[in-house]
C-alpha positions in Angstrom: -47.5 59.9 -89.1 -44.3 59.4 -87.0 -41.3 57.4 -88.2 -42.0 54.8 -85.6 -45.6 54.3 -86.8 -44.3 54.1 -90.4 -41.7 51.4 -89.6 -44.3 49.4 -87.5 -46.8 49.5 -90.3 -44.3 48.3 -92.8 -43.2 45.4 -90.5 -46.9 44.4 -90.1 -47.4 44.2 -93.9 -44.1 42.3 -94.5 -44.6 39.5 -92.0 -45.0 36.0 -93.6 -47.5 33.7 -92.3 -46.2 30.6 -90.5 -47.9 27.4 -91.5 -47.6 23.7 -90.7 -44.7 21.6 -91.9 -45.4 19.7 -95.1 -46.6 16.2 -94.3 -44.5 13.1 -95.4 -41.3 12.9 -97.2 -39.1 12.6 -94.2 -38.7 9.0 -93.1 -37.6 10.0 -89.5 -40.7 12.1 -88.9 -42.9 9.3 -90.4 -41.2 6.8 -88.1 -41.7 9.0 -85.0 -45.4 9.6 -85.8 -46.0 6.0 -86.9 -47.8 5.1 -83.6 -50.3 8.0 -84.3 -51.2 6.4 -87.6 -51.5 2.9 -86.0 -53.9 4.1 -83.3 -56.4 5.1 -86.1 -57.5 1.4 -86.0 -57.2 0.4 -82.4 -56.4 -3.2 -81.5 -56.5 -4.7 -78.0 -53.2 -4.1 -76.3 -51.9 -6.9 -74.1 -48.8 -6.1 -72.0 -46.2 -8.7 -72.5 -44.5 -9.9 -69.3 -41.1 -8.2 -68.9 -38.5 -10.9 -68.2 -36.3 -8.1 -66.7 -38.9 -7.0 -64.2 -37.4 -9.1 -61.4 -34.0 -7.5 -61.3 -31.8 -5.6 -63.7 -28.3 -4.3 -63.6 -26.8 -1.6 -65.7 -23.8 -2.5 -67.9 -21.7 0.3 -69.4 -19.4 -0.3 -72.4 -17.1 2.1 -74.1 -17.5 1.7 -77.9 -16.4 3.8 -80.8 -19.0 6.1 -82.3 -18.9 4.1 -85.6 -19.8 0.8 -83.7 -22.5 2.6 -81.7 -24.0 3.8 -85.0 -23.9 0.3 -86.6 -25.6 -1.1 -83.5 -28.4 1.4 -83.6 -29.0 1.1 -87.3 -29.0 -2.7 -87.2 -31.4 -2.7 -84.2 -33.7 -0.2 -86.1 -33.7 -2.4 -89.2 -34.7 -5.4 -87.0 -37.5 -3.5 -85.3 -35.8 -3.7 -81.9 -34.2 -1.2 -79.5 -30.4 -1.4 -79.2 -30.9 -2.6 -75.6 -33.2 -5.5 -76.7 -30.9 -6.6 -79.5 -27.8 -6.5 -77.2 -29.6 -8.4 -74.5 -30.5 -11.1 -77.0 -26.9 -11.3 -78.2 -25.6 -11.6 -74.7 -28.1 -14.3 -73.7 -27.0 -16.3 -76.8 -23.3 -15.9 -76.1 -23.6 -16.4 -72.3 -26.6 -18.7 -71.7 -27.8 -19.3 -68.1 -26.0 -22.3 -66.5 -23.0 -22.2 -68.9 -19.6 -22.4 -67.3 
């Protein structure tokens, strides 16, 4: 037996099996895969009309990383995206037809 064959044989015996990740325990992973669990009992999906489908314009704001984090956490807790939450806030503060 050559040295190369001996080393390759040892490496083959020492390899650990790679398995699946353990399920549960990580709230981020659970949140990402939430839709997969919901689709187990399908309900009819009705697309809501998008009020922004007519025309949208991008608005860019410079905010601190701390403020950005607070916005994202608050939106997540409310079950919204940051964009949805900020649109609602802007609509409240600047209603259509206001001077």
